[in-house]
C-alpha positions, 0 to 999 in steps of 0.5 A: 701721204707716206709716213716717213721714218723722220716723221715717226721720229718726230712724233715719238716725243709727242706720243710720250707726252700723251702716254704721261698725261701731259697732252690729250690725244687731240692736242698730241695729234695737233702738235704732231701734225705741226711739228712733222707734217703727218696728217692728223688722222695718221697722227692719231694712229700713231699715238694710238699704236704707241700707246698700245705698245706700251700696254701690250694691247692689240692695235688695228691700224697698220703703220710701216715696218720702219716705224714699227721697228723704231718704235720697238727700239725706242721703247726698249731703250727708254722704257726697259725690258718689261715695256719692251716685252709688252710692246712685242706682244702688242705687235704680235697681236696686230699681226695675228689680227691682220691675218684674220682680215683676208688681206694677206700676212704681215710677213716683213713685220713678222720677221722683225718681231721674230728678230727682236725677240731673239735680242 
């Protein structure tokens, strides 16, 4: 099943609850599934990616470019420039990791990151 931008928008509030410690990851993935229809595996990945962005750590699961851009924009608006810089770092690390797998390069995501770094 394709993860739509609407699903991602519906999942963000739940991912923030997990970040704040209000829900466990398991509770979060179940809530995202119930609220958006995203399957639980993808919901778990969504939470993992959001938490990695918030901490500036590499993540290894891929999501579509629209979701990545939405998360970056949301983090900047809601959490400020320091968190935004961490999120950009996490995405860059993800791009670098992915390029080592021999599956190609995430050129579209790299363009988004390069553009957002200039903002």
